[in-house]
C-alpha positions as CSV (number, residue, x, y, z in Angstrom):
1,X,-10.7,11.0,0.6
2,X,-9.4,9.3,-2.5
3,X,-9.2,5.6,-3.2
4,X,-8.1,3.2,-6.0
5,X,-8.0,-0.5,-6.3
6,X,-4.9,-2.3,-7.6
7,X,-3.8,-5.9,-8.1
8,X,-0.6,-7.0,-6.3
9,X,1.8,-8.3,-9.0
10,X,4.6,-9.1,-6.6
11,X,5.2,-12.8,-7.0
12,X,5.6,-13.3,-3.2
13,X,2.9,-10.8,-2.2
14,X,3.6,-8.1,0.4
15,X,6.2,-9.8,2.5
16,X,8.7,-7.9,4.7
17,X,10.8,-6.2,2.0
18,X,7.9,-4.9,-0.2
19,X,5.9,-4.0,2.9
20,X,8.9,-1.9,4.1
21,X,9.1,-0.1,0.8
22,X,5.4,0.6,0.8
23,X,5.6,1.9,4.3
24,X,8.6,4.0,3.4
25,X,6.8,5.7,0.6
26,X,3.6,6.2,2.7
27,X,5.6,7.9,5.5
28,X,6.6,10.7,3.1
29,X,3.0,12.0,3.1
30,X,0.9,13.8,5.8
31,X,-2.3,12.0,4.8
32,X,-3.7,9.0,6.5
33,X,-3.0,6.1,4.2
34,X,-4.6,2.7,4.5
35,X,-4.8,-0.5,2.5
36,X,-7.9,-2.5,2.5
37,X,-8.2,-6.2,1.6
38,X,-11.6,-7.7,1.9
39,X,-13.0,-6.6,5.2
40,X,-9.6,-5.9,6.7
41,X,-8.0,-2.4,6.8
42,X,-4.3,-1.8,7.6
43,X,-2.2,1.3,8.2
44,X,0.1,1.7,5.3
45,X,2.6,3.6,7.5
46,X,3.1,0.4,9.6
47,X,5.1,-2.5,8.3
48,X,3.5,-4.8,10.9
49,X,0.1,-3.6,9.8
50,X,0.8,-4.3,6.2
51,X,2.2,-7.8,7.1
52,X,-0.9,-8.5,9.2
53,X,-3.1,-7.9,6.1
54,X,-1.5,-11.0,4.5
55,X,-1.6,-9.7,1.0
56,X,-0.7,-12.3,-1.5
57,X,0.2,-12.1,-5.2
58,X,-2.9,-11.5,-7.3
59,X,-4.9,-10.1,-4.4
60,X,-6.8,-6.9,-5.1
61,X,-6.3,-4.2,-2.5
62,X,-7.8,-0.8,-2.2
63,X,-5.6,2.1,-1.3
64,X,-7.3,4.8,0.8
65,X,-5.7,8.2,1.3
66,X,-7.2,11.0,3.4
67,X,-5.6,14.4,4.1
68,X,-4.0,17.4,2.7
69,X,-1.8,15.6,0.2
70,X,-4.1,12.7,-0.5
71,X,-4.0,12.9,-4.3
72,X,-0.2,13.0,-4.5
73,X,0.0,10.1,-1.9
74,X,-2.4,7.9,-3.8
75,X,-0.7,8.5,-7.2
76,X,2.8,7.7,-5.7
77,X,1.6,4.5,-4.0
78,X,-0.4,3.2,-6.9
79,X,2.6,3.9,-9.2
80,X,5.1,2.0,-6.9
81,X,2.7,-0.9,-6.5
82,X,2.1,-1.2,-10.3
83,X,5.9,-0.9,-11.0
84,X,6.7,-3.5,-8.4
85,X,7.7,-3.2,-4.8
86,X,10.7,-5.6,-4.8
87,X,13.9,-4.0,-3.8
88,X,16.6,-4.9,-6.2
């Protein structure tokens, strides 16, 4: 298992469009991928799960990856979160 904390820079947080993009990236990996905010943990492969976490701009989340391609998954997700999840 590998984890890393990141700050959400998206001005509107993880609303539908960025949550969809995060989910799309997560689905490319075999590993179990979760995001943790406070005491809540959400499945990053579920748009509804991500939306339910209510992640706002400036929130710190922890990305947790566990599985055969966990390091690659973590690197890709951290990169996309840091670059910005907004689509166009």
